[in-house]
C-alpha positions as CSV (number, residue, x, y, z in Angstrom):
1,X,76.7,122.8,138.5
2,X,76.1,126.2,138.8
3,X,76.3,128.9,136.2
4,X,79.3,131.7,137.2
5,X,79.1,134.4,135.1
6,X,79.2,138.1,134.8
7,X,79.2,141.1,131.9
8,X,82.4,142.0,130.6
9,X,84.0,145.2,129.4
10,X,86.4,144.9,126.5
11,X,90.0,145.9,125.8
12,X,92.4,144.9,123.3
13,X,96.2,144.1,124.7
14,X,99.4,144.8,122.5
15,X,100.4,141.1,121.3
16,X,104.0,141.7,122.4
17,X,102.7,143.1,126.0
18,X,100.8,139.7,126.5
19,X,103.8,137.8,125.0
20,X,105.7,139.5,127.8
21,X,103.6,138.9,130.3
22,X,102.7,135.3,129.3
23,X,106.0,134.0,128.0
24,X,104.2,132.6,125.1
25,X,105.2,132.0,121.7
26,X,104.3,134.9,119.0
27,X,101.1,133.9,117.4
28,X,100.1,134.0,113.7
29,X,100.1,137.5,111.9
30,X,97.2,139.8,112.1
31,X,95.9,138.3,115.4
32,X,94.0,140.5,117.8
33,X,93.5,139.7,121.3
34,X,90.3,140.9,122.9
35,X,90.9,140.8,126.9
36,X,88.4,141.8,129.0
37,X,87.4,142.3,132.8
38,X,83.9,141.5,134.8
39,X,81.6,144.1,136.2
40,X,78.2,143.3,138.0
41,X,75.4,142.9,135.9
42,X,72.8,139.8,135.6
43,X,73.8,136.8,133.2
44,X,71.3,134.8,131.8
45,X,71.5,131.0,132.4
46,X,74.2,129.1,130.2
47,X,71.3,126.5,129.4
48,X,69.4,129.3,127.8
49,X,72.0,130.3,125.5
50,X,71.9,128.5,121.9
51,X,75.1,126.3,121.1
52,X,76.1,127.1,117.7
53,X,79.0,124.6,117.2
54,X,77.6,121.1,115.2
55,X,76.4,118.3,117.2
56,X,79.3,115.9,116.6
57,X,81.5,118.4,118.0
58,X,79.8,119.1,121.1
59,X,79.2,115.5,122.0
60,X,83.2,115.0,121.4
61,X,83.6,118.1,124.1
62,X,81.1,116.4,126.4
63,X,82.1,112.2,126.1
64,X,82.6,110.9,129.4
65,X,81.4,114.3,130.8
66,X,78.8,113.8,134.0
67,X,78.9,117.8,135.3
68,X,80.3,120.0,132.8
69,X,81.1,123.8,134.3
70,X,79.4,126.4,131.8
71,X,79.7,129.9,132.6
72,X,78.5,132.9,130.4
73,X,80.4,135.8,129.5
74,X,79.0,138.8,127.8
75,X,80.4,142.3,125.9
76,X,78.8,145.5,125.5
77,X,79.2,146.6,121.9
78,X,80.0,148.8,119.9
79,X,83.2,148.6,121.9
80,X,86.7,151.1,121.2
81,X,89.9,149.0,121.9
82,X,93.3,149.2,119.9
83,X,93.0,149.5,116.4
84,X,89.4,150.6,116.3
85,X,86.1,149.6,116.9
86,X,84.2,146.2,117.0
87,X,80.6,146.3,115.6
88,X,77.9,144.6,115.7
89,X,78.8,142.8,112.7
90,X,81.8,142.0,113.5
91,X,80.1,139.9,116.9
92,X,77.6,138.6,115.0
93,X,80.2,137.0,112.0
94,X,82.5,135.8,115.3
95,X,79.3,133.9,116.5
96,X,78.8,132.3,113.0
97,X,82.6,130.8,112.9
98,X,81.5,128.7,115.5
99,X,79.4,126.7,113.2
100,X,82.7,126.1,111.6
101,X,84.9,125.5,114.5
102,X,84.8,125.2,118.6
103,X,86.5,127.6,120.2
104,X,89.7,126.8,122.0
105,X,90.5,128.1,125.0
106,X,93.9,127.4,127.2
107,X,94.0,127.8,131.0
108,X,97.0,129.4,131.1
109,X,96.5,131.9,128.8
110,X,97.5,132.6,125.1
111,X,99.9,129.6,123.9
112,X,101.1,128.8,120.3
113,X,100.6,126.2,119.1
114,X,97.1,126.1,120.7
115,X,96.3,123.9,123.9
116,X,92.7,123.3,124.3
117,X,91.5,123.2,128.2
118,X,88.0,124.5,127.5
119,X,85.5,125.7,124.8
120,X,83.3,128.5,123.9
121,X,80.2,126.9,122.0
122,X,77.4,129.0,121.7
123,X,75.8,132.6,122.2
124,X,73.0,135.2,121.2
125,X,73.3,138.7,120.4
126,X,70.8,141.0,122.6
127,X,70.3,143.7,119.8
128,X,69.4,147.0,121.1
129,X,69.0,149.2,117.9
130,X,71.5,151.5,115.7
131,X,74.1,148.6,116.1
132,X,74.3,148.6,119.6
133,X,73.7,145.6,121.9
134,X,75.5,143.0,124.3
135,X,77.0,139.7,122.9
136,X,77.0,136.5,125.4
137,X,78.9,133.4,125.3
138,X,78.8,129.9,126.2
139,X,81.6,128.4,127.9
140,X,82.0,124.8,129.0
141,X,84.8,123.4,131.1
142,X,85.3,119.8,131.1
143,X,86.8,118.1,133.7
144,X,89.7,117.2,132.1
145,X,92.3,119.8,130.8
146,X,94.5,119.1,127.4
147,X,97.2,117.5,129.6
148,X,96.0,117.8,133.1
149,X,92.7,117.8,135.1
150,X,91.0,121.0,135.2
151,X,90.3,120.9,138.9
152,X,91.9,123.7,139.9
153,X,90.9,126.0,137.1
154,X,87.4,125.1,137.9
155,X,87.9,126.4,141.5
156,X,89.9,129.2,140.3
157,X,86.7,130.3,138.1
158,X,83.8,129.1,140.4
159,X,85.8,131.8,142.8
160,X,85.4,134.8,139.6
161,X,88.9,134.6,139.9
162,X,89.4,134.1,136.1
163,X,88.9,136.2,133.0
164,X,88.9,135.7,129.3
165,X,90.0,137.1,126.4
166,X,89.1,136.6,122.7
167,X,91.3,136.3,119.9
168,X,90.5,136.9,116.4
169,X,91.8,137.5,112.5
170,X,89.2,140.2,111.9
171,X,88.5,142.4,108.8
172,X,87.6,146.1,109.0
173,X,86.7,149.2,107.0
174,X,87.4,152.9,107.2
175,X,85.4,155.7,107.7
176,X,86.0,159.3,107.9
177,X,85.1,160.7,111.6
178,X,83.6,164.1,111.1
179,X,84.9,165.9,113.9
180,X,88.5,165.1,114.1
181,X,88.7,164.4,110.3
182,X,90.5,161.4,110.5
183,X,89.9,158.2,109.1
184,X,89.0,155.2,111.6
185,X,88.3,151.5,111.6
186,X,85.5,149.6,112.0
187,X,85.9,146.0,112.4
188,X,82.9,144.3,110.4
189,X,84.2,140.4,110.1
190,X,86.5,137.8,112.1
191,X,88.0,135.6,109.4
192,X,89.8,133.1,111.0
193,X,91.9,132.1,114.7
194,X,89.2,132.2,116.8
195,X,89.8,131.2,120.7
196,X,88.7,132.3,123.7
197,X,91.6,131.9,126.2
198,X,91.9,132.1,130.1
199,X,93.7,135.4,131.4
200,X,94.6,136.2,135.4
201,X,92.1,138.0,136.8
202,X,91.6,141.4,135.5
203,X,94.0,141.0,133.3
204,X,92.0,142.9,130.9
205,X,91.8,146.2,132.8
206,X,95.6,147.4,132.3
207,X,96.2,149.8,130.1
208,X,97.5,148.9,126.5
209,X,100.7,149.8,125.7
210,X,102.8,149.9,122.0
211,X,106.8,149.3,122.5
212,X,108.2,152.4,120.4
213,X,110.6,149.3,118.4
214,X,107.6,148.2,116.5
215,X,105.7,151.8,116.2
216,X,108.2,154.4,115.0
217,X,108.8,153.7,111.7
218,X,109.5,156.3,108.7
219,X,107.0,155.3,106.1
220,X,108.3,156.8,103.3
221,X,111.3,154.2,103.9
222,X,109.4,151.4,104.6
223,X,107.7,151.9,101.5
224,X,110.7,152.5,99.6
225,X,112.8,149.1,100.8
226,X,109.2,147.0,100.1
227,X,108.7,148.7,96.5
228,X,112.3,147.5,95.8
229,X,111.6,144.1,97.0
230,X,113.7,144.4,99.9
231,X,111.4,142.4,102.6
232,X,111.9,139.1,105.0
233,X,109.1,137.4,105.6
234,X,110.3,134.4,107.5
235,X,111.9,135.9,110.1
236,X,110.3,136.5,113.5
237,X,112.2,139.4,114.9
238,X,110.2,142.5,116.7
239,X,112.1,145.6,114.9
240,X,110.6,146.7,111.7
241,X,113.7,146.9,109.7
242,X,116.5,144.6,109.6
243,X,119.7,144.6,107.6
244,X,118.0,146.4,105.3
245,X,115.0,144.7,104.9
246,X,111.3,145.2,106.0
247,X,110.3,142.7,108.7
248,X,106.7,140.7,107.3
249,X,105.9,139.6,110.3
250,X,106.4,142.6,112.5
251,X,104.8,145.1,109.7
252,X,101.6,142.5,109.9
253,X,101.6,142.8,113.9
254,X,102.1,146.6,114.0
255,X,99.1,146.8,111.3
256,X,96.8,144.4,113.4
257,X,97.8,146.8,116.7
258,X,97.7,150.4,114.9
259,X,95.1,152.9,116.4
260,X,93.4,154.7,113.7
261,X,95.8,157.3,113.2
262,X,97.7,155.1,111.3
263,X,95.7,153.5,108.2
264,X,99.6,153.6,106.2
265,X,100.2,150.5,108.0
266,X,97.3,148.6,106.3
267,X,98.9,150.1,102.9
268,X,102.3,148.8,103.7
269,X,100.9,145.5,104.4
270,X,99.0,145.1,101.7
271,X,101.7,146.3,99.1
272,X,104.3,143.7,100.5
273,X,101.9,141.4,99.8
274,X,101.5,142.2,96.2
275,X,105.3,142.1,96.2
276,X,105.1,138.6,97.6
277,X,102.8,137.3,94.8
278,X,104.6,139.4,92.0
279,X,107.9,137.8,93.6
280,X,106.6,134.1,93.7
281,X,105.0,134.6,90.0
282,X,108.5,135.5,88.4
283,X,110.4,133.1,90.4
284,X,108.1,130.4,89.2
285,X,108.0,131.8,85.2
286,X,112.2,131.8,85.5
287,X,112.5,128.9,86.5
288,X,110.2,127.0,83.5
289,X,112.1,129.0,81.2
290,X,115.2,128.0,82.6
291,X,114.1,124.3,83.0
292,X,112.6,124.4,79.1
293,X,115.8,125.4,77.7
294,X,118.0,122.8,79.5
295,X,115.5,120.6,78.0
296,X,115.4,121.7,74.3
297,X,119.0,122.2,74.4
298,X,119.3,118.4,75.1
299,X,121.4,119.3,78.6
300,X,118.8,117.6,80.8
301,X,116.4,114.8,80.8
302,X,112.9,113.6,82.0
303,X,114.6,111.2,83.5
304,X,117.0,113.4,85.2
305,X,114.5,115.5,86.5
306,X,112.1,112.7,87.8
307,X,115.7,112.2,90.0
308,X,115.7,115.4,91.0
309,X,112.4,115.3,92.3
310,X,112.4,112.3,94.0
311,X,109.9,109.8,95.2
312,X,106.9,112.5,94.3
313,X,108.0,112.6,90.8
314,X,105.7,109.6,90.6
315,X,102.8,111.2,91.9
316,X,103.3,114.2,89.9
317,X,103.3,112.4,86.6
318,X,101.2,110.1,87.0
319,X,97.0,110.6,86.3
320,X,94.3,108.8,86.7
321,X,94.2,107.0,83.0
322,X,97.9,105.7,84.3
323,X,96.2,104.3,87.4
324,X,93.4,102.9,84.9
325,X,96.1,100.8,82.7
326,X,98.3,99.5,85.6
327,X,95.2,98.1,87.1
328,X,93.8,96.8,83.7
329,X,97.3,95.3,82.9
330,X,97.5,93.4,86.2
331,X,93.7,92.4,85.6
332,X,95.1,91.3,81.9
333,X,98.2,89.3,83.9
334,X,95.8,87.2,86.5
335,X,93.8,86.0,83.7
336,X,96.9,85.0,81.0
337,X,99.8,84.5,83.2
338,X,103.3,85.6,83.1
339,X,103.3,86.2,79.5
340,X,100.0,87.7,78.6
341,X,101.3,88.7,74.9
342,X,102.4,84.9,74.0
343,X,98.9,83.9,75.5
344,X,96.8,86.4,73.7
345,X,98.5,85.7,70.5
346,X,97.5,82.0,70.4
347,X,93.9,83.2,71.7
348,X,93.7,85.6,68.6
349,X,94.8,83.2,66.4
350,X,92.3,80.8,68.0
351,X,89.7,83.4,67.5
352,X,90.7,83.8,63.8
353,X,91.0,80.2,62.8
354,X,87.5,79.5,64.5
355,X,85.9,83.0,63.0
356,X,87.5,81.4,59.5
357,X,85.7,77.7,60.1
358,X,82.2,79.4,60.6
359,X,83.0,81.6,57.1
360,X,83.8,78.3,55.4
361,X,81.0,76.2,56.4
362,X,78.8,79.3,55.5
363,X,80.1,79.4,51.8
364,X,80.0,75.9,51.1
365,X,76.5,75.8,52.1
366,X,76.2,78.6,49.6
367,X,78.2,78.2,46.8
368,X,79.7,74.9,47.0
369,X,83.4,73.3,48.1
370,X,86.9,74.9,47.8
371,X,87.0,72.4,44.5
372,X,85.0,70.8,42.3
373,X,85.4,68.5,38.6
374,X,85.7,70.1,35.4
375,X,84.7,68.6,32.1
376,X,87.8,66.3,32.0
377,X,86.8,64.9,35.8
378,X,89.9,67.2,36.9
379,X,89.5,68.7,40.5
380,X,90.0,72.6,39.8
381,X,89.4,75.1,42.1
382,X,85.8,76.6,42.8
383,X,86.0,80.2,41.8
384,X,82.4,80.8,43.2
385,X,84.3,79.8,46.3
386,X,87.0,81.8,46.3
387,X,85.1,84.8,45.3
388,X,82.7,84.1,48.3
389,X,85.4,83.6,50.5
390,X,87.1,86.9,49.7
391,X,84.0,88.9,50.6
392,X,83.1,87.0,53.3
393,X,86.3,86.7,55.2
394,X,86.7,88.2,58.7
395,X,82.9,88.5,59.2
396,X,80.9,87.3,61.7
397,X,77.3,87.4,62.9
398,X,75.2,89.8,61.6
399,X,77.9,90.6,59.5
400,X,78.3,87.5,57.6
401,X,75.1,86.8,56.9
402,X,74.5,90.2,55.0
403,X,77.5,89.6,53.0
404,X,75.9,86.5,52.1
405,X,72.7,87.4,51.4
406,X,74.5,90.4,49.3
407,X,75.8,87.4,47.5
408,X,73.1,86.5,45.7
409,X,72.7,89.5,43.9
410,X,75.9,90.2,43.2
411,X,76.8,90.5,39.3
412,X,80.1,88.6,39.6
413,X,78.5,85.8,41.5
414,X,75.6,85.6,39.3
415,X,78.1,85.1,36.1
416,X,80.3,82.6,38.2
417,X,77.3,80.3,38.8
418,X,75.9,80.7,35.4
419,X,79.5,79.5,33.5
420,X,79.2,76.7,35.5
421,X,75.4,75.6,35.0
422,X,75.9,76.3,31.2
423,X,76.9,73.1,29.4
424,X,78.2,75.3,26.6
425,X,80.6,77.3,28.4
426,X,84.4,76.6,27.9
427,X,84.2,75.0,31.3
428,X,82.0,72.3,29.9
429,X,83.4,71.8,26.8
430,X,85.9,68.7,26.3
431,X,88.1,67.9,22.9
432,X,87.2,65.1,20.9
433,X,89.4,64.2,17.4
434,X,89.5,68.1,16.3
435,X,86.2,68.7,17.5
436,X,84.3,69.9,21.0
437,X,80.9,69.0,22.7
438,X,79.9,69.5,25.6
439,X,79.9,67.5,28.8
440,X,76.4,66.8,30.4
441,X,77.6,64.4,32.8
442,X,80.5,66.6,34.1
443,X,80.2,69.1,37.6
444,X,80.0,72.4,36.2
445,X,83.1,74.6,37.2
446,X,83.5,78.4,37.3
447,X,86.3,80.5,35.7
448,X,88.5,82.9,37.4
449,X,87.6,86.3,36.9
């Protein structure tokens, strides 16, 4: 499809005026519209400009597109507009933001929430030195818009009957103008809300206007109200001071649209931001202190707090360990049935019995069985066996082997075994007519120690 485009002269149109022209909703605070109109200058071919958005985003835009329309727009910089001067650094930043997201565009102008019918997908800077040059934008218009076909819009674009308007939330620096001795703004970065919407032909050539209701204010009065916390951060009215409070959205809008003669508006916005952050911190601290006092005095329970929070309380109170514990419990229940604790006790008892059986067999092999016969032929406890069981009970594997080896050099065990082997020991003696004699034939026994 044929490439249509023109170098554009940049104008900044006050947002309230844009809202009146296009009957749109209010944009986010601080957003600036940068409208421009065409002039007769030769442009590069769109395909010669680099695509800056990522490949996946470009593929999504061109999906099912057989022959999309490409257009090139250009702006010479540095360029003065309402609020200050837009510099080479700003346009470098603006192009770089395309690597984060495509710049959507609405064929019906500035609308919030946005409805994207076409996209700005690339561009480049043509630097001429000393901070001057031209920025080119690569625009693609698909056949289908957000809700309707783009056929009529494409016809207007090809006929040269459409201009465009950049949207940005900018950052700026202030410098002293040596001639006027006034502080001037120089916009150096785009930090969000980037778009490039279509606007009616030559709309960018309209003179910038500012309504008195938003620009006329008493600096000291506004500052005093802010310092005393009298700021409405929620309302979206048009008056800077309403019901004895400063309307934050109007203050932000004024600061974004103010010229270089009113830098104090930026100071007021900063003061309002700090006041809001301070208020949030105080509200949080006061709420926590109140809650802690109620809890410590027994006037509220954790269960009541969880009930007040609702279903989200579980998510707030749970952590990764809780989830891991739940998973473990479910696994145990799957293996051991509906009464896992009862089954676990059975398994543990069985395990303990098996281990004791192994210890008993090992001890028997080393020191004899539980019972042995004394000189009288009576079965008595084997003290060596009992001592060995005391030292080995509860041990398995290598620990049991080590315990058995240690008994071989154990002084107590050696004494017990020696008594069993000594025929003259008390264990091996029996009484016979008032005298005692050794019973050599009897099996030795061990005395308890």
